[in-house]
Structures are given as structure tokens and as C-alpha cells.
DOMIMAR-947408 format. One record per residue (C-alpha): x, y, z; chain; residue number from 0. Coordinates in nm, 2 decimals, padded with zeros to 4 digits, always signed. Layout:
N
@east: X | north: Y | up: Z | ch: A | i: NUM
...
END
This chain:
219
@east: +10.32 | north: +09.89 | up: +10.69 | ch: A | i: 0
@east: +10.27 | north: +09.86 | up: +10.32 | ch: A | i: 1
@east: +10.05 | north: +10.08 | up: +10.11 | ch: A | i: 2
@east: +09.81 | north: +09.79 | up: +10.05 | ch: A | i: 3
@east: +09.77 | north: +09.74 | up: +10.43 | ch: A | i: 4
@east: +09.72 | north: +10.11 | up: +10.50 | ch: A | i: 5
@east: +09.46 | north: +10.14 | up: +10.22 | ch: A | i: 6
@east: +09.28 | north: +09.83 | up: +10.35 | ch: A | i: 7
@east: +09.27 | north: +09.95 | up: +10.71 | ch: A | i: 8
@east: +09.15 | north: +10.30 | up: +10.60 | ch: A | i: 9
@east: +08.88 | north: +10.15 | up: +10.38 | ch: A | i: 10
@east: +08.74 | north: +09.96 | up: +10.68 | ch: A | i: 11
@east: +08.75 | north: +10.27 | up: +10.89 | ch: A | i: 12
@east: +08.58 | north: +10.49 | up: +10.63 | ch: A | i: 13
@east: +08.32 | north: +10.23 | up: +10.54 | ch: A | i: 14
@east: +08.24 | north: +10.18 | up: +10.91 | ch: A | i: 15
@east: +08.17 | north: +10.56 | up: +10.93 | ch: A | i: 16
@east: +07.96 | north: +10.57 | up: +10.62 | ch: A | i: 17
@east: +07.58 | north: +10.56 | up: +10.59 | ch: A | i: 18
@east: +07.58 | north: +10.20 | up: +10.47 | ch: A | i: 19
@east: +07.83 | north: +10.08 | up: +10.74 | ch: A | i: 20
@east: +07.92 | north: +09.78 | up: +10.52 | ch: A | i: 21
@east: +08.26 | north: +09.65 | up: +10.62 | ch: A | i: 22
@east: +08.22 | north: +09.29 | up: +10.49 | ch: A | i: 23
@east: +08.53 | north: +09.17 | up: +10.29 | ch: A | i: 24
@east: +08.33 | north: +09.17 | up: +09.97 | ch: A | i: 25
@east: +08.24 | north: +09.54 | up: +10.00 | ch: A | i: 26
@east: +08.59 | north: +09.64 | up: +10.10 | ch: A | i: 27
@east: +08.71 | north: +09.45 | up: +09.80 | ch: A | i: 28
@east: +08.49 | north: +09.66 | up: +09.57 | ch: A | i: 29
@east: +08.62 | north: +09.99 | up: +09.73 | ch: A | i: 30
@east: +08.98 | north: +09.88 | up: +09.67 | ch: A | i: 31
@east: +08.92 | north: +09.72 | up: +09.33 | ch: A | i: 32
@east: +09.05 | north: +09.38 | up: +09.44 | ch: A | i: 33
@east: +08.90 | north: +09.04 | up: +09.45 | ch: A | i: 34
@east: +08.69 | north: +08.92 | up: +09.75 | ch: A | i: 35
@east: +08.94 | north: +08.64 | up: +09.80 | ch: A | i: 36
@east: +09.23 | north: +08.89 | up: +09.82 | ch: A | i: 37
@east: +09.03 | north: +09.10 | up: +10.07 | ch: A | i: 38
@east: +08.96 | north: +08.79 | up: +10.29 | ch: A | i: 39
@east: +09.32 | north: +08.69 | up: +10.27 | ch: A | i: 40
@east: +09.43 | north: +09.03 | up: +10.38 | ch: A | i: 41
@east: +09.18 | north: +09.04 | up: +10.66 | ch: A | i: 42
@east: +09.30 | north: +08.71 | up: +10.79 | ch: A | i: 43
@east: +09.67 | north: +08.82 | up: +10.78 | ch: A | i: 44
@east: +09.58 | north: +09.15 | up: +10.96 | ch: A | i: 45
@east: +09.38 | north: +08.95 | up: +11.22 | ch: A | i: 46
@east: +09.69 | north: +08.76 | up: +11.30 | ch: A | i: 47
@east: +09.87 | north: +09.09 | up: +11.36 | ch: A | i: 48
@east: +09.59 | north: +09.22 | up: +11.59 | ch: A | i: 49
@east: +09.49 | north: +09.49 | up: +11.34 | ch: A | i: 50
@east: +09.16 | north: +09.35 | up: +11.23 | ch: A | i: 51
@east: +08.89 | north: +09.14 | up: +11.39 | ch: A | i: 52
@east: +08.79 | north: +08.87 | up: +11.13 | ch: A | i: 53
@east: +08.51 | north: +08.63 | up: +11.16 | ch: A | i: 54
@east: +08.38 | north: +08.43 | up: +10.86 | ch: A | i: 55
@east: +08.08 | north: +08.59 | up: +10.69 | ch: A | i: 56
@east: +08.08 | north: +08.88 | up: +10.94 | ch: A | i: 57
@east: +08.17 | north: +09.25 | up: +10.89 | ch: A | i: 58
@east: +08.53 | north: +09.34 | up: +10.95 | ch: A | i: 59
@east: +08.62 | north: +09.54 | up: +11.26 | ch: A | i: 60
@east: +08.94 | north: +09.73 | up: +11.35 | ch: A | i: 61
@east: +09.11 | north: +09.66 | up: +11.68 | ch: A | i: 62
@east: +09.24 | north: +09.94 | up: +11.89 | ch: A | i: 63
@east: +09.57 | north: +09.91 | up: +11.71 | ch: A | i: 64
@east: +09.40 | north: +09.91 | up: +11.37 | ch: A | i: 65
@east: +09.18 | north: +10.21 | up: +11.45 | ch: A | i: 66
@east: +09.48 | north: +10.41 | up: +11.56 | ch: A | i: 67
@east: +09.66 | north: +10.31 | up: +11.24 | ch: A | i: 68
@east: +09.35 | north: +10.42 | up: +11.03 | ch: A | i: 69
@east: +09.32 | north: +10.76 | up: +11.21 | ch: A | i: 70
@east: +09.69 | north: +10.82 | up: +11.15 | ch: A | i: 71
@east: +09.65 | north: +10.77 | up: +10.78 | ch: A | i: 72
@east: +09.33 | north: +10.98 | up: +10.77 | ch: A | i: 73
@east: +09.51 | north: +11.26 | up: +10.96 | ch: A | i: 74
@east: +09.80 | north: +11.26 | up: +10.71 | ch: A | i: 75
@east: +09.56 | north: +11.25 | up: +10.41 | ch: A | i: 76
@east: +09.35 | north: +11.54 | up: +10.54 | ch: A | i: 77
@east: +09.65 | north: +11.75 | up: +10.64 | ch: A | i: 78
@east: +09.79 | north: +11.71 | up: +10.29 | ch: A | i: 79
@east: +09.46 | north: +11.81 | up: +10.14 | ch: A | i: 80
@east: +09.46 | north: +12.12 | up: +10.35 | ch: A | i: 81
@east: +09.82 | north: +12.21 | up: +10.26 | ch: A | i: 82
@east: +09.77 | north: +12.16 | up: +09.89 | ch: A | i: 83
@east: +09.45 | north: +12.36 | up: +09.89 | ch: A | i: 84
@east: +09.62 | north: +12.65 | up: +10.08 | ch: A | i: 85
@east: +09.94 | north: +12.66 | up: +09.87 | ch: A | i: 86
@east: +09.82 | north: +12.58 | up: +09.52 | ch: A | i: 87
@east: +09.44 | north: +12.63 | up: +09.52 | ch: A | i: 88
@east: +09.40 | north: +12.29 | up: +09.36 | ch: A | i: 89
@east: +09.04 | north: +12.16 | up: +09.31 | ch: A | i: 90
@east: +08.89 | north: +11.95 | up: +09.58 | ch: A | i: 91
@east: +08.91 | north: +11.65 | up: +09.35 | ch: A | i: 92
@east: +09.28 | north: +11.71 | up: +09.27 | ch: A | i: 93
@east: +09.38 | north: +11.75 | up: +09.64 | ch: A | i: 94
@east: +09.21 | north: +11.42 | up: +09.72 | ch: A | i: 95
@east: +09.40 | north: +11.24 | up: +09.44 | ch: A | i: 96
@east: +09.73 | north: +11.38 | up: +09.54 | ch: A | i: 97
@east: +09.67 | north: +11.32 | up: +09.91 | ch: A | i: 98
@east: +09.60 | north: +10.95 | up: +09.84 | ch: A | i: 99
@east: +09.96 | north: +10.92 | up: +09.72 | ch: A | i: 100
@east: +10.13 | north: +11.15 | up: +09.97 | ch: A | i: 101
@east: +09.96 | north: +11.00 | up: +10.28 | ch: A | i: 102
@east: +10.17 | north: +10.68 | up: +10.26 | ch: A | i: 103
@east: +10.50 | north: +10.86 | up: +10.23 | ch: A | i: 104
@east: +10.45 | north: +11.09 | up: +10.53 | ch: A | i: 105
@east: +10.61 | north: +11.04 | up: +10.87 | ch: A | i: 106
@east: +10.44 | north: +11.14 | up: +11.20 | ch: A | i: 107
@east: +10.71 | north: +11.42 | up: +11.23 | ch: A | i: 108
@east: +10.62 | north: +11.57 | up: +10.89 | ch: A | i: 109
@east: +10.25 | north: +11.54 | up: +10.96 | ch: A | i: 110
@east: +10.30 | north: +11.74 | up: +11.28 | ch: A | i: 111
@east: +10.50 | north: +12.01 | up: +11.10 | ch: A | i: 112
@east: +10.23 | north: +12.04 | up: +10.83 | ch: A | i: 113
@east: +09.97 | north: +12.08 | up: +11.10 | ch: A | i: 114
@east: +10.17 | north: +12.34 | up: +11.29 | ch: A | i: 115
@east: +10.23 | north: +12.53 | up: +10.96 | ch: A | i: 116
@east: +09.85 | north: +12.54 | up: +10.89 | ch: A | i: 117
@east: +09.77 | north: +12.64 | up: +11.25 | ch: A | i: 118
@east: +09.65 | north: +12.30 | up: +11.36 | ch: A | i: 119
@east: +09.33 | north: +12.29 | up: +11.16 | ch: A | i: 120
@east: +09.04 | north: +12.08 | up: +11.28 | ch: A | i: 121
@east: +08.88 | north: +12.04 | up: +10.94 | ch: A | i: 122
@east: +09.01 | north: +11.98 | up: +10.58 | ch: A | i: 123
@east: +08.88 | north: +12.17 | up: +10.28 | ch: A | i: 124
@east: +08.60 | north: +11.92 | up: +10.23 | ch: A | i: 125
@east: +08.48 | north: +11.99 | up: +10.59 | ch: A | i: 126
@east: +08.60 | north: +11.65 | up: +10.72 | ch: A | i: 127
@east: +08.75 | north: +11.64 | up: +11.07 | ch: A | i: 128
@east: +09.12 | north: +11.61 | up: +11.10 | ch: A | i: 129
@east: +09.23 | north: +11.37 | up: +11.38 | ch: A | i: 130
@east: +09.49 | north: +11.51 | up: +11.62 | ch: A | i: 131
@east: +09.83 | north: +11.36 | up: +11.67 | ch: A | i: 132
@east: +09.69 | north: +11.12 | up: +11.93 | ch: A | i: 133
@east: +09.45 | north: +10.98 | up: +11.68 | ch: A | i: 134
@east: +09.15 | north: +11.15 | up: +11.83 | ch: A | i: 135
@east: +08.87 | north: +11.35 | up: +11.66 | ch: A | i: 136
@east: +08.79 | north: +11.62 | up: +11.91 | ch: A | i: 137
@east: +08.51 | north: +11.80 | up: +11.71 | ch: A | i: 138
@east: +08.14 | north: +11.72 | up: +11.75 | ch: A | i: 139
@east: +07.95 | north: +11.67 | up: +11.42 | ch: A | i: 140
@east: +07.61 | north: +11.84 | up: +11.43 | ch: A | i: 141
@east: +07.57 | north: +11.87 | up: +11.06 | ch: A | i: 142
@east: +07.28 | north: +11.75 | up: +10.86 | ch: A | i: 143
@east: +07.24 | north: +11.67 | up: +10.49 | ch: A | i: 144
@east: +07.10 | north: +11.95 | up: +10.28 | ch: A | i: 145
@east: +06.80 | north: +11.73 | up: +10.20 | ch: A | i: 146
@east: +06.69 | north: +11.75 | up: +10.57 | ch: A | i: 147
@east: +06.74 | north: +12.13 | up: +10.60 | ch: A | i: 148
@east: +06.43 | north: +12.35 | up: +10.67 | ch: A | i: 149
@east: +06.27 | north: +12.58 | up: +10.42 | ch: A | i: 150
@east: +06.34 | north: +12.95 | up: +10.48 | ch: A | i: 151
@east: +06.65 | north: +12.90 | up: +10.69 | ch: A | i: 152
@east: +07.01 | north: +12.97 | up: +10.62 | ch: A | i: 153
@east: +07.29 | north: +12.72 | up: +10.67 | ch: A | i: 154
@east: +07.67 | north: +12.70 | up: +10.65 | ch: A | i: 155
@east: +07.81 | north: +12.43 | up: +10.43 | ch: A | i: 156
@east: +08.01 | north: +12.20 | up: +10.66 | ch: A | i: 157
@east: +08.10 | north: +11.90 | up: +10.45 | ch: A | i: 158
@east: +08.12 | north: +11.78 | up: +10.09 | ch: A | i: 159
@east: +08.12 | north: +11.40 | up: +10.10 | ch: A | i: 160
@east: +08.25 | north: +11.28 | up: +09.77 | ch: A | i: 161
@east: +08.55 | north: +11.21 | up: +09.56 | ch: A | i: 162
@east: +08.38 | north: +11.26 | up: +09.22 | ch: A | i: 163
@east: +08.54 | north: +11.52 | up: +08.99 | ch: A | i: 164
@east: +08.21 | north: +11.63 | up: +08.83 | ch: A | i: 165
@east: +08.05 | north: +11.69 | up: +09.17 | ch: A | i: 166
@east: +08.34 | north: +11.91 | up: +09.28 | ch: A | i: 167
@east: +08.35 | north: +12.09 | up: +08.95 | ch: A | i: 168
@east: +07.98 | north: +12.17 | up: +08.99 | ch: A | i: 169
@east: +08.02 | north: +12.28 | up: +09.35 | ch: A | i: 170
@east: +08.31 | north: +12.51 | up: +09.26 | ch: A | i: 171
@east: +08.12 | north: +12.67 | up: +08.97 | ch: A | i: 172
@east: +07.82 | north: +12.74 | up: +09.19 | ch: A | i: 173
@east: +07.99 | north: +12.85 | up: +09.51 | ch: A | i: 174
@east: +07.90 | north: +12.54 | up: +09.70 | ch: A | i: 175
@east: +08.22 | north: +12.54 | up: +09.91 | ch: A | i: 176
@east: +08.30 | north: +12.46 | up: +10.27 | ch: A | i: 177
@east: +08.21 | north: +12.76 | up: +10.49 | ch: A | i: 178
@east: +07.98 | north: +12.93 | up: +10.24 | ch: A | i: 179
@east: +07.62 | north: +13.02 | up: +10.33 | ch: A | i: 180
@east: +07.31 | north: +12.88 | up: +10.15 | ch: A | i: 181
@east: +06.94 | north: +12.96 | up: +10.21 | ch: A | i: 182
@east: +06.68 | north: +12.69 | up: +10.16 | ch: A | i: 183
@east: +06.41 | north: +12.83 | up: +09.93 | ch: A | i: 184
@east: +06.20 | north: +12.51 | up: +09.89 | ch: A | i: 185
@east: +06.20 | north: +12.14 | up: +09.97 | ch: A | i: 186
@east: +06.03 | north: +11.94 | up: +09.70 | ch: A | i: 187
@east: +05.96 | north: +11.63 | up: +09.91 | ch: A | i: 188
@east: +05.79 | north: +11.40 | up: +09.66 | ch: A | i: 189
@east: +06.05 | north: +11.46 | up: +09.39 | ch: A | i: 190
@east: +06.34 | north: +11.47 | up: +09.64 | ch: A | i: 191
@east: +06.47 | north: +11.80 | up: +09.52 | ch: A | i: 192
@east: +06.59 | north: +12.11 | up: +09.70 | ch: A | i: 193
@east: +06.59 | north: +12.47 | up: +09.58 | ch: A | i: 194
@east: +06.86 | north: +12.68 | up: +09.73 | ch: A | i: 195
@east: +06.98 | north: +13.04 | up: +09.71 | ch: A | i: 196
@east: +07.35 | north: +13.11 | up: +09.71 | ch: A | i: 197
@east: +07.55 | north: +13.41 | up: +09.60 | ch: A | i: 198
@east: +07.23 | north: +13.57 | up: +09.46 | ch: A | i: 199
@east: +07.17 | north: +13.26 | up: +09.24 | ch: A | i: 200
@east: +06.89 | north: +13.00 | up: +09.26 | ch: A | i: 201
@east: +06.98 | north: +12.64 | up: +09.21 | ch: A | i: 202
@east: +06.77 | north: +12.32 | up: +09.23 | ch: A | i: 203
@east: +06.96 | north: +12.01 | up: +09.34 | ch: A | i: 204
@east: +06.85 | north: +11.65 | up: +09.34 | ch: A | i: 205
@east: +06.90 | north: +11.40 | up: +09.62 | ch: A | i: 206
@east: +07.23 | north: +11.28 | up: +09.46 | ch: A | i: 207
@east: +07.37 | north: +11.62 | up: +09.57 | ch: A | i: 208
@east: +07.16 | north: +11.70 | up: +09.87 | ch: A | i: 209
@east: +07.25 | north: +11.38 | up: +10.05 | ch: A | i: 210
@east: +07.62 | north: +11.44 | up: +10.03 | ch: A | i: 211
@east: +07.63 | north: +11.81 | up: +10.10 | ch: A | i: 212
@east: +07.61 | north: +11.87 | up: +10.48 | ch: A | i: 213
@east: +07.53 | north: +12.19 | up: +10.65 | ch: A | i: 214
@east: +07.50 | north: +12.35 | up: +11.00 | ch: A | i: 215
@east: +07.23 | north: +12.60 | up: +11.08 | ch: A | i: 216
@east: +07.36 | north: +12.96 | up: +11.05 | ch: A | i: 217
@east: +07.28 | north: +13.10 | up: +11.39 | ch: A | i: 218
END
């Protein structure tokens, strides 16, 4: 499959898992920076190959074949992120950019070798689950956004859902990394802000941050 097809299928998968769950061709076009007409044309072509389910004016859906393809691409992407982070300590933004390129050049054999080298990780450095070789996500996501966390409790950062460089630079500078512990000092409900304590520092975050930083309760 071409890079364009792989990116198209991956975009449908990821958008289908997002909060907006918008997989209409026009929205997929925006994600991929292509025209709506090009997205519709691609969807129709992939429907003929039993990769996508296409109905006019309806959201796009992946077939079983398409879902398996998407999970294979996602697996390779997240394994590369994990490897680059381990070997070179690149920023979360940089590993994402590089993995976007490398995922398309990676065979199933190489993906398996990378996974074995890393100890078959279940999560990448962003906290996103890594599908196994059979295209299955075996972990159960119990995380919640920081905006929903309770005052006075401690949590473990489990996911950082973004590809924005400034976001990751801020997180890195303030210790907001996957696996680190944060304590919720105060939830400012009306202003949609959250005051947290981390590494003996106090930080106030707005909803732009607290809705894309996910945590699990620190039991």
C-alpha cells in the first residue's frame, strides 16, 4: 500500500477513536491537508478494495481488513517512537515527526525485532497503547483527563495526547511526563483551570492542557 493510503486509513482509525469521532471525508481531508474531493475519491477507491466502508454523506468506517491495516501502521509508529526515545532521548514532538516517516518503511519483521529489543512494551512514551503483532490492543484504558481529577488526590500521568511542539516543550520543562506523579491541589471549575503540584512546584493549567493530559489514580 502507498504512503497516501496508509495515512488515510490511519487518519480514519485515529479520528474514530478521538473525542469528536468525526470520520466524514471532509474532516479526514482537513487532517491530511488534502481537498474534500480527493478524500472522497480515496474513500471510494478503498471501498472497492474492501478497506473502507463508504456511503455518501456518512462517516467513513474501516472494514476488518482496513482496521487491521491501521493497527499495523499504528504499531510501527509507536514502536519507532519508543525506540527513538530510548536510544536518543529525542523530544516527544521529534519522535512523533520521525516516526511518521519511518512507519511507512518498516516491515512486519523489523517491527517485531524492535518490539523484542524494547521488551515488548505495551505503551509508547506518550502513554498511547501499542498494538501487538496480531493487531490487538490488550491493555484496558482506565485513565481520565486531568480536568476530571479530584482535589487532594495523587495521580500518575498516563497519556499526553498531542502532536504540538510547544505543548511537549512545556510538559518537558515542567516534569509533565508519562509515568510521573502529580497531585491535584485545586480544581477551578468556573474558570476551567487546575492547580497541580509536581516535583515540588505548583503549576496552574487551563483546559487546553488538562483535557489532553490523562492520568490514573495513584493507588
